[in-house]
MARBA-3410 file (N, C-alpha, C, O; in Angstrom, 1 decimal):
120
-61.7,39.7,32.7,-60.8,41.0,33.4,-59.9,41.6,32.2,-59.3,40.9,31.5 ~ -59.9,42.6,32.1,-58.8,43.1,31.0,-57.7,43.3,31.6,-57.6,43.4,32.9 ~ -56.4,43.5,30.8,-55.1,44.0,31.0,-55.0,45.0,31.9,-54.3,44.9,32.8 ~ -55.8,46.1,31.7,-55.7,47.7,32.5,-56.1,47.2,33.7,-55.4,47.7,34.6 ~ -57.1,46.3,34.0,-57.8,46.0,35.5,-56.5,45.6,36.2,-56.2,46.1,37.3
-55.6,44.8,35.5,-54.6,43.9,36.2,-53.3,45.2,36.4,-52.7,45.3,37.4 ~ -53.1,45.9,35.3,-51.8,46.5,35.7,-52.2,47.8,36.7,-51.3,48.2,37.4 ~ -53.1,48.4,36.7,-53.5,49.5,37.4,-52.9,49.3,39.1,-52.2,50.1,39.6 ~ -53.4,48.2,39.8,-53.0,48.3,41.1,-51.6,47.8,41.2,-50.9,48.1,42.2 ~ -50.9,47.1,40.1,-49.5,46.9,40.0,-48.9,48.3,40.1,-48.1,48.6,41.1
-49.2,49.3,39.0,-48.6,50.7,38.9,-48.8,51.4,40.4,-47.8,51.8,41.0 ~ -49.9,51.4,40.8,-50.2,51.9,42.2,-49.2,51.4,43.3,-48.6,52.1,44.2 ~ -49.1,50.0,43.2,-48.1,49.5,44.4,-46.8,49.9,44.2,-46.2,50.3,45.2 ~ -46.2,49.9,43.0,-44.8,50.6,42.7,-44.7,51.8,42.9,-43.6,52.3,43.1 ~ -45.6,52.3,42.8,-45.6,54.0,43.5,-45.8,54.1,44.8,-45.1,55.0,45.3
-46.7,53.5,45.5,-46.3,53.4,47.0,-45.4,52.8,47.6,-45.0,53.2,48.7 ~ -44.8,51.7,47.0,-43.3,50.9,47.3,-42.3,51.0,46.2,-42.3,50.2,45.2 ~ -41.5,51.7,46.3,-40.5,52.0,45.3,-39.6,50.8,45.4,-39.4,50.0,46.4 ~ -39.2,50.8,44.2,-38.2,49.2,44.1,-36.9,49.5,44.9,-36.1,48.7,45.4 ~ -36.7,51.0,45.0,-35.4,51.3,45.9,-35.5,50.6,47.3,-34.5,50.2,47.9
-36.9,50.5,47.9,-36.7,50.0,49.2,-36.9,48.7,49.3,-37.4,48.2,50.3 ~ -36.8,47.9,48.3,-36.6,46.5,48.1,-35.1,46.0,48.2,-34.6,46.2,47.1 ~ -34.3,45.4,49.2,-32.9,45.2,49.1,-32.3,44.4,47.8,-32.9,43.4,47.3 ~ -31.3,44.9,47.4,-31.0,44.2,46.0,-29.8,43.2,46.6,-29.6,43.2,47.8 ~ -29.3,42.4,45.7,-28.4,41.6,45.8,-26.8,42.0,46.3,-25.8,41.4,46.8
-27.0,43.3,45.8,-25.6,44.0,45.9,-25.7,44.7,47.3,-24.6,45.2,47.7 ~ -26.9,44.8,48.1,-26.7,45.5,49.5,-25.9,44.9,50.3,-25.8,43.6,50.2 ~ -25.3,45.7,51.3,-24.6,45.1,52.3,-25.5,44.2,53.1,-26.7,44.3,53.3 ~ -24.7,43.1,53.4,-25.6,42.0,54.5,-25.8,42.6,55.7,-25.1,43.4,56.2 ~ -27.0,42.2,56.3,-27.7,42.5,57.5,-26.8,41.5,58.5,-26.5,40.4,58.2
-26.7,42.2,59.5,-26.0,41.9,61.0,-26.8,40.6,61.3,-28.0,40.7,61.4 ~ -26.1,39.5,61.4,-26.7,38.5,61.9,-27.7,38.8,63.3,-27.4,39.6,64.1 ~ -28.8,38.2,63.4,-29.5,38.6,64.4,-29.0,38.1,65.7,-29.0,38.7,66.7 ~ -28.5,36.9,65.7,-28.3,35.8,66.9,-27.0,36.7,67.2,-26.9,36.9,68.5 ~ -26.1,37.4,66.5,-24.8,37.7,66.8,-25.0,38.7,68.5,-25.8,39.7,68.6
-24.3,38.3,69.5,-24.5,39.4,70.4,-23.8,40.7,70.3,-22.8,40.8,69.6 ~ -24.4,41.7,71.1,-23.7,43.0,70.8,-22.3,43.2,71.0,-21.7,42.6,71.9 ~ -21.7,44.0,70.4,-20.1,44.0,70.8,-20.4,44.7,72.2,-21.3,45.6,72.3 ~ -19.4,44.3,73.4,-19.5,45.0,74.7,-18.5,46.1,74.4,-17.6,46.0,73.5 ~ -18.8,47.0,75.2,-17.7,48.0,75.5,-17.3,48.1,76.9,-17.4,49.1,77.6
-16.7,47.0,77.4,-16.4,46.9,78.4,-14.6,46.8,78.7,-13.8,46.2,78.0 ~ -14.3,47.6,79.9,-12.8,47.8,79.8,-12.7,46.2,80.7,-13.6,45.6,81.3 ~ -11.1,45.7,80.5,-10.8,44.4,81.2,-10.8,44.5,82.6,-10.5,45.6,83.2 ~ -11.2,43.4,83.2,-11.3,43.6,84.8,-10.5,42.7,85.5,-10.5,41.6,85.0 ~ -9.7,43.0,86.4,-8.8,42.1,87.0,-9.6,41.3,87.9,-10.3,41.7,88.8
-9.3,39.7,87.5,-10.2,38.7,88.1,-9.8,38.5,89.7,-10.4,37.6,90.4 ~ -8.9,39.3,90.1,-8.5,39.0,91.8,-9.0,40.1,92.3,-8.6,40.2,93.5 ~ -9.6,41.2,92.0,-10.0,42.4,92.7,-11.5,42.3,92.1,-12.3,42.9,92.8 ~ -12.2,41.7,91.1,-13.4,41.9,90.5,-14.4,41.4,91.6,-14.1,40.3,92.2 ~ -15.7,42.1,91.8,-16.8,41.7,92.6,-17.7,41.0,91.8,-17.6,41.0,90.6
-18.7,40.2,92.3,-19.6,39.3,91.7,-20.3,40.2,90.6,-20.6,39.7,89.5 ~ -20.4,41.4,90.8,-21.4,42.4,90.2,-20.1,42.7,88.6,-20.4,42.8,87.4 ~ -19.1,42.8,89.2,-17.9,43.1,87.8,-18.1,41.9,86.8,-18.2,42.1,85.6 ~ -18.1,40.4,87.4,-18.2,39.6,86.9,-19.4,39.2,85.7,-19.3,38.8,84.6 ~ -20.4,39.7,86.5,-21.7,39.4,85.5,-21.9,40.4,84.3,-22.9,40.3,83.5
-20.9,41.5,84.3,-20.8,42.1,83.4,-20.2,41.2,82.0,-20.3,41.6,80.8 ~ -19.7,40.2,82.3,-18.7,39.5,81.0,-19.5,38.7,80.4,-20.2,37.9,81.1 ~ -19.6,38.7,79.1,-20.5,37.7,78.3,-20.5,36.3,78.8,-19.5,35.6,79.0 ~ -21.9,35.8,79.1,-22.1,34.6,79.3,-21.8,34.4,80.7,-21.8,33.2,81.1 ~ -21.7,35.4,81.5,-21.5,34.8,83.1,-22.6,35.6,83.7,-22.6,36.9,83.7
-23.5,34.7,84.3,-24.7,35.1,85.4,-24.3,35.3,86.6,-23.1,35.2,87.0 ~ -25.3,35.7,87.2,-24.9,35.8,88.8,-24.7,34.6,89.5,-23.9,34.7,90.5 ~ -25.2,33.4,89.2,-24.5,32.2,89.8,-23.1,31.8,89.4,-22.3,31.2,90.1 ~ -22.8,32.0,88.1,-21.2,31.8,87.8,-20.4,32.8,88.5,-19.3,32.4,89.0 ~ -20.8,33.8,88.6,-20.1,34.9,89.2,-19.8,34.6,90.7,-18.8,35.0,91.3
-20.7,34.1,91.3,-20.9,33.9,92.5,-19.8,32.5,92.9,-19.1,32.4,94.0 ~ -19.8,31.6,91.8,-18.9,30.5,92.1,-17.3,30.9,91.8,-16.4,30.2,92.2 ~ -17.1,32.1,91.0,-15.7,32.6,90.6,-15.1,33.2,91.9,-13.9,33.2,92.2 ~ -16.1,33.8,92.6,-15.7,34.5,93.8,-15.3,33.9,95.1,-14.4,34.1,95.9 ~ -16.5,32.7,95.1,-16.1,31.7,96.2,-14.9,31.0,95.8,-14.2,30.7,96.8
-14.3,30.6,94.7,-13.2,30.1,94.4,-12.0,30.8,94.9,-11.0,30.4,95.4 ~ -12.2,32.1,94.5,-10.9,33.0,94.6,-10.9,32.9,96.2,-9.9,32.4,96.9 ~ -12.0,33.4,96.8,-11.7,33.3,98.6,-11.3,32.0,98.9,-10.5,31.9,99.8 ~ -11.6,30.9,98.5,-11.4,29.6,99.2,-9.8,29.4,98.9,-9.0,29.3,99.8 ~ -9.4,29.5,97.6,-8.2,29.1,97.2,-7.0,30.3,97.0,-5.8,30.1,96.7
-7.6,31.2,97.3,-6.6,32.5,96.9,-6.6,33.2,95.5,-7.4,32.9,94.7 ~ -5.6,34.3,95.3,-5.6,34.8,94.1,-5.2,33.6,92.9,-4.7,32.5,93.0 ~ -5.7,34.3,91.7,-5.5,33.4,90.4,-4.1,34.0,90.0,-3.8,35.2,90.1 ~ -3.4,33.1,89.4,-2.1,33.3,89.2,-2.1,33.5,87.7,-1.3,34.2,87.0 ~ -3.1,32.9,87.2,-3.0,33.1,85.4,-4.5,33.4,85.2,-5.3,33.0,86.0
-4.9,34.0,84.1,-6.5,34.1,83.7,-7.0,32.7,83.3,-8.2,32.4,83.4 ~ -6.1,31.8,82.8,-6.5,30.4,82.4,-7.0,29.8,83.6,-7.9,29.1,83.5 ~ -6.5,30.0,84.7,-7.0,29.4,86.0,-8.5,29.2,86.2,-9.0,28.2,86.8 ~ -9.3,30.2,85.6,-10.9,30.2,85.6,-11.3,29.0,85.0,-12.4,28.5,85.3 ~ -10.6,28.3,84.1,-11.2,27.0,83.3,-11.3,25.9,84.5,-11.6,24.8,84.1
-11.0,26.0,85.8,-11.1,25.1,86.7,-12.6,25.2,87.3,-13.1,24.3,87.9 ~ -13.3,26.4,87.1,-14.5,26.8,87.8,-15.4,26.0,87.0,-15.3,26.0,85.7 ~ -16.4,25.1,87.7,-17.6,24.6,87.1,-18.4,25.6,86.4,-18.9,26.6,87.0 ~ -18.7,25.5,85.1,-19.5,26.5,84.3,-18.4,27.5,83.2,-18.8,28.4,82.5 ~ -17.2,27.1,83.3,-16.5,27.8,82.3,-15.8,26.7,81.3,-14.9,26.0,81.7
-16.3,26.8,80.1,-15.2,25.8,79.4,-14.6,26.6,78.4,-14.5,27.8,78.5 ~ -14.3,25.9,77.3,-13.2,26.4,76.4,-14.0,27.7,75.5,-13.4,28.7,75.1 ~ -15.4,27.2,75.3,-16.1,28.2,74.6,-16.3,29.7,75.4,-16.2,30.8,74.8 ~ -16.6,29.6,76.4,-17.0,30.8,77.4,-15.7,31.4,77.7,-15.6,32.6,77.9 ~ -14.5,30.6,77.8,-13.4,31.2,78.1,-13.0,32.1,76.9,-12.3,33.1,77.1
-13.4,31.6,75.9,-13.0,32.2,74.7,-13.9,33.8,74.5,-13.6,34.9,73.9 ~ -15.0,33.5,75.2,-15.6,34.8,75.2,-15.4,35.8,76.0,-15.7,37.0,75.8 ~ -14.9,35.3,77.1,-14.6,36.0,78.4,-12.9,36.8,78.3,-12.5,37.8,78.9 ~ -12.2,36.1,77.6,-11.0,36.4,77.4,-10.4,37.6,77.4,-9.4,38.0,78.0 ~ -11.2,38.4,76.3,-10.7,39.5,75.9,-10.8,40.7,77.3,-10.2,41.7,77.4
-11.8,40.2,78.2,-12.1,41.2,79.0,-11.6,41.0,80.5,-12.1,41.7,81.5 ~ -10.7,39.8,80.7,-10.1,39.7,81.8,-8.7,40.0,82.0,-8.0,40.1,81.0 ~ -8.2,40.0,83.1,-6.7,40.1,83.3,-6.4,39.9,84.6,-7.2,39.7,85.6 ~ -4.8,39.9,84.7,-4.4,39.5,86.1,-3.6,41.0,86.2,-2.9,41.5,85.3 ~ -4.0,41.4,87.2,-3.0,42.7,87.6,-1.7,42.3,88.1,-1.8,41.4,89.0
-0.5,42.6,87.8,0.9,42.3,87.8,1.5,43.1,88.6,2.7,42.9,88.8 ~ 0.8,44.4,89.1,1.4,45.2,90.1,0.7,44.7,91.5,-0.5,44.4,91.6 ~ 1.4,44.6,92.2,1.1,44.2,93.8,1.5,45.3,94.8,2.6,45.8,95.0 ~ 0.3,45.5,95.6,0.6,46.4,96.7,1.3,45.9,97.7,1.6,44.7,97.8 ~ 1.9,46.9,98.8,2.5,46.3,100.1,1.6,45.3,100.7,1.8,44.1,101.0
0.4,46.1,100.8,-0.6,45.3,101.5,-1.0,43.7,101.2,-1.4,42.9,102.0 ~ -0.9,43.6,100.0,-0.9,42.2,99.3,0.1,41.3,99.7,0.0,40.1,99.9 ~ 1.0,42.2,99.7,2.5,41.3,100.0,2.6,40.7,101.5,3.1,39.7,101.8 ~ 2.0,41.7,102.4,2.0,41.6,103.8,1.0,40.7,104.2,0.9,40.3,105.3 ~ 0.0,40.4,103.1,-1.0,39.6,103.5,-0.6,38.2,102.9,-1.4,37.3,103.2
0.5,37.9,102.2,0.9,36.7,101.6,0.1,36.3,100.4,0.1,35.2,99.9 ~ -0.7,37.4,100.0,-1.1,36.8,98.7,-0.7,37.0,97.4,-1.5,37.0,96.4 ~ 0.6,37.3,97.2,1.3,37.5,96.1,2.4,36.2,96.0,3.1,35.8,96.9 ~ 2.4,35.8,95.1,3.1,34.5,94.6,4.2,35.1,93.6,3.8,36.0,92.8 ~ 5.4,34.5,93.5,6.5,35.2,92.3,6.3,34.2,91.5,6.9,34.2,90.4
END
């Protein structure tokens, strides 16, 4: 086999697939495929949120959302966002993931005060 017979397929391949299409070492690194997409979620008041609202949080499925609402129903309002840590299924790792998306509403309505759901 002659050298020309080997070079022509290489030349044709380079013409079809230019070197510019091959990522270089200087190219920007690809996003990690395992990284979850950035959520565009406003924070939710954990004392007002529904099960559906909780399922929008990262790592919170229907079962965990149900436990959060059941705990709130049984024990009353959450006083701090960190109170979620007592619920089975929410550990430090999950807490860190959902923390930016949760809050406690500090403004209380007269209806909440009358119902005894507000603690100073």
